[in-house]
C-alpha positions in Angstrom: 0.0 0.0 0.0 1.7 3.2 -1.2 -1.1 5.7 -0.5 -1.2 6.7 -4.1 -2.3 3.8 -6.3 -3.0 1.3 -3.4 -4.7 2.1 -0.1 -6.5 0.3 2.7 -10.0 1.2 3.8 -11.7 0.1 7.0 -15.1 -1.5 7.0 -17.2 -2.8 4.1 -17.4 -6.2 2.7 -15.9 -8.0 -0.3 -17.9 -10.5 -2.2 -16.1 -13.0 -4.4 -17.5 -14.7 -7.5 -15.6 -17.6 -9.0 -16.1 -18.2 -12.7 -15.4 -21.7 -14.0 -15.1 -22.2 -17.8 -14.3 -25.2 -19.9 -10.7 -24.2 -19.5 -8.8 -21.6 -17.5 -9.3 -18.1 -18.9 -8.0 -14.6 -18.5 -11.0 -12.2 -18.4 -11.6 -8.5 -18.0 -13.6 -7.6 -14.9 -14.2 -4.0 -14.0 -11.3 -2.8 -16.1 -8.8 -5.3 -14.6 -7.4 -8.4 -16.2 -8.2 -11.3 -13.9 -8.2 -15.0 -14.1 -11.1 -17.5 -13.9 -11.2 -20.2 -11.2 -8.5 -22.8 -11.8 -9.4 -26.0 -9.8 -6.5 -28.1 -8.7 -4.4 -29.2 -5.8 -3.2 -25.7 -5.0 -6.7 -24.1 -4.9 -9.2 -26.7 -3.7 -7.8 -27.1 -0.1 -8.5 -23.3 0.3 -12.3 -24.0 0.3 -14.1 -25.5 3.2 -15.5 -29.1 3.0 -19.0 -27.9 2.0 -17.8 -25.8 -0.9 -15.5 -28.6 -2.1 -18.4 -31.0 -2.0 -20.6 -28.6 -4.0 -17.9 -28.2 -6.7 -17.4 -32.0 -6.9 -21.1 -32.5 -7.1 -21.4 -30.1 -10.0 -18.2 -31.2 -11.7 -17.5 -34.9 -10.7 -14.7 -35.1 -13.2 -12.6 -32.8 -11.0 -12.8 -35.1 -8.0 -10.2 -37.7 -9.1 -7.4 -35.5 -10.4 -8.4 -31.8 -10.8 -5.1 -30.9 -12.5 -5.4 -33.6 -15.2 -9.2 -33.4 -15.5 -9.3 -29.7 -16.0 -6.1 -28.7 -17.8 -3.4 -26.2 -17.3 -3.3 -22.5 -16.6 -4.1 -19.9 -19.2 -0.7 -18.3 -18.7 2.6 -19.5 -17.5 3.2 -18.8 -13.8 6.5 -17.7 -12.2 8.4 -20.2 -10.1 9.6 -18.9 -6.7 13.2 -18.4 -7.9 12.0 -16.4 -11.0 9.9 -14.1 -8.8 12.9 -13.5 -6.5 15.1 -12.7 -9.5 12.7 -10.1 -10.6 12.6 -8.5 -7.2 16.4 -8.6 -6.7 
């Protein structure tokens, strides 16, 4: 938070909507490039059991191996050492 382009505000609520397409997508939302929901071993544990159960009920093919059943990311992600190199 630099007080110019990024700032913190007290109060209010944030509501998240996850969009799941046939494959991972980069989409424009409210003027910002964002990504659709990418189910997989890195994201699914972040949801409580009830949410995971609902996702698996709607999309049973994701239950066995979400990474293989859904596909890869829309864009290549940085590895930790690559991110550190950019910062250093």
